[in-house]
C-alpha positions, 0 to 999 in steps of 0.5 A: 813889087812881087814877080812871077817866075816867067816874069823873072825869065823875061827880065833875064833875058831882056836885051837891056840887061847890063853885060859882062863887058858893061860890069867889067867896066863899071866895077872894076878898072883897068880892064885888059881883055885877053884872046884866045885859047891856045888850041884852036882860035878866039870865041867871042862869046867869052870874054875875059882878061885882068882888071882891078878891084879895089887897087888889087889885081883880079882876073875877070871872065864873063859871058857876053850876050849882044843887044842887037841882031850884029852884036848876037851873031858877034857873041853867038847869042852867048852860047860859047863854043868849046875854046870860049871854055878853054879861053877861060880855063887858061885864064883861070891858070893864069891866075892861079900861077900869079895869086890873082883872085877870080870873078866869072859873070855868067849869061847864056841859055847854054854851051853851043850845040852846033856839030862843030863844037861837038866835034871840037870837045865841047862836053870834055871842054866843060869837064875839064872846066869843073875839074881844074876849077875844083882844085885852083887855089885862088879864091873863085866868085861866080855870079849869075847876072842874066841866064844861067842855063845848063852845063854851060853856065856851070862850066863857070860857076864852081866858085867858092861862093855862087851869087845871082842877080834878083832878076836872073834864073839858073837852071838845068835847062830852059822853061821851054825846054823843061815843058817840050820834055815833060808836056810835050808842049813848049808853049807852056814855059810860063807854066814850066817857070813857076814850077822849076825853081829857078829865081834867085830867091828861091835858089837862095832859100834851097841853099843853092846860092850863097847870095842874092844881089838887089837890083831894086830898092823900095820897088824902084829899079837901081841904077847901073852907077848904084848897082854898081857901086853895090856890087864892087863892095860885095865883091871886094869884102868876099874876096878879102875874106876868101883870101884869109883862107889857105889854099888847102882851107879854100879848095876843102871849103869849095869841095865840101860846098858841092859835096853837099848836093 
């Protein structure tokens, strides 16, 4: 059944949506989480470490939301601080050192915009991730699993390919923010969502992403197990394809991908 953009926004934000840690546990095996950015501290809005995919080691990094108030307070509602992005970069550089492909799972309304985050260099941390990811010599696959908001999402989405779940969104700002800026009326968010072209299918048609991962089949919602199995097969096939490229070919293709915009 066709869903409107504002309905997809609601589904992308739903509290029962599968999280990054859910996918780490179902798509991958033997996940071992790493902590800290080695500069300031631990940010629990960003999770990551080493896992296995088809018995091969991969580095997995995700932005984690909670399902209730205590979990969201712990995870800062999925809005990373600069140390979260620096932790992610630490893991990505480690992956490059040991020749492991990288899979990022993104679900954030945006980076945290508090005073402390700004004082500790939020903008620099995001920019540094983009700078470093552009030259990493291992495959990078980025998947939007819920919300993909602004630079907070882009900081983990500079990949060789970018995929989106069927009911996810990817935009420079929220529909509420768009409506507030354009019409000075945040209550027109539903109208804004219909204009912004933020859904997976719209962005696939525009060439912004490479794949839409189906969450339904014949109007029936796929089970957690079916979705995980499908995603596992798709990621395995794509990483095998990217692994066949030389480091120089990989970096050049990534450069050309983002230059076309």
